[in-house]
LOGU-739501 format. One record per residue (C-alpha): residue number from 1; residue in three letters; x, y, z. Coordinates in steps of 0.2 Angstrom, whole numbers, always signed. Example, Ala and Ser with C-alpha at 12.3 -4.5 7.8 and 13.67 -1.06 7.14 Angstrom:
<nodes>
i | aa | c1 | c2 | c3
1 | ALA | +62 | -22 | +39
2 | SER | +68 | -5 | +36
</nodes>
This chain:
<nodes>
i | aa | c1 | c2 | c3
1 | MET | -69 | +5 | +41
2 | LYS | -72 | -5 | +25
3 | HIS | -61 | -20 | +21
4 | GLN | -55 | -10 | +5
5 | GLU | -49 | +4 | +17
6 | ARG | -40 | -9 | +29
7 | LEU | -32 | -17 | +14
8 | TYR | -26 | +0 | +7
9 | ASN | -19 | +5 | +25
10 | ALA | -10 | -12 | +27
11 | LEU | -2 | -10 | +9
12 | LYS | +3 | +8 | +12
13 | SER | +10 | +4 | +29
14 | GLU | +20 | -11 | +22
15 | CYS | +27 | +0 | +8
16 | GLU | +31 | +14 | +20
17 | ALA | +40 | +2 | +32
18 | LYS | +51 | -4 | +17
19 | VAL | +55 | +13 | +12
20 | ASN | +60 | +17 | +30
21 | GLU | +70 | +1 | +32
22 | ALA | +80 | +5 | +15
23 | LEU | +83 | +23 | +21
24 | LEU | +90 | +17 | +37
25 | THR | +102 | +5 | +29
26 | LEU | +108 | +18 | +17
27 | ASP | +110 | +30 | +32
28 | MET | +121 | +17 | +40
29 | CYS | +131 | +13 | +24
30 | PHE | +135 | +32 | +22
31 | LEU | +136 | +38 | +40
32 | LYS | +140 | +23 | +52
33 | GLY | +151 | +11 | +42
34 | THR | +154 | +1 | +58
35 | ALA | +136 | -4 | +58
36 | ILE | +139 | -15 | +43
37 | GLY | +145 | -32 | +47
38 | GLU | +159 | -34 | +35
39 | HIS | +170 | -19 | +32
40 | THR | +175 | -22 | +14
41 | SER | +171 | -10 | +0
42 | GLU | +163 | -25 | -9
43 | HIS | +151 | -28 | +6
44 | PHE | +147 | -9 | +8
45 | LEU | +143 | -8 | -11
46 | GLU | +132 | -24 | -10
47 | GLU | +122 | -18 | +5
48 | ALA | +120 | +0 | -2
49 | SER | +114 | -7 | -18
50 | LYS | +102 | -19 | -10
51 | ALA | +95 | -5 | +0
52 | LEU | +94 | +7 | -15
53 | ASN | +84 | -7 | -25
54 | LYS | +73 | -9 | -10
55 | LEU | +70 | +9 | -9
56 | SER | +66 | +11 | -27
57 | SER | +54 | -4 | -27
58 | ALA | +45 | +1 | -11
59 | GLN | +43 | +19 | -17
60 | GLY | +37 | +14 | -34
61 | ASN | +24 | +2 | -26
62 | LEU | +18 | +16 | -14
63 | ASP | +17 | +28 | -29
64 | THR | +7 | +15 | -39
65 | LEU | -5 | +11 | -24
66 | GLU | -9 | +29 | -22
67 | SER | -11 | +32 | -41
68 | TYR | -23 | +17 | -41
69 | VAL | -33 | +23 | -27
70 | GLU | -34 | +41 | -34
71 | GLY | -41 | +33 | -50
72 | SER | -53 | +21 | -43
73 | SER | -71 | +24 | -39
74 | MET | -71 | +10 | -26
75 | PHE | -63 | +21 | -12
76 | ASN | -69 | +35 | -1
77 | LYS | -54 | +46 | -4
78 | LYS | -58 | +57 | +11
79 | GLN | -58 | +43 | +23
80 | LEU | -42 | +36 | +16
81 | ASN | -33 | +52 | +18
82 | ASP | -38 | +56 | +36
</nodes>
């Protein structure tokens, strides 16, 4: 595996982990209110808002990374998608 592929895989994994962490937080805000430390509406909103921003950022980064790789001749796209 070339270093470009390792870097791509590491960046993709990092983005996916952030997406999953944000989704978990949103799930907890919506479904398991007792999982949030302070049970005030202000705190729920704050935590949900942070998670939503994190989700948007991570998903945007993932989309950008995939778009960059698709448009680049530096990568063997078949290997990256396997």
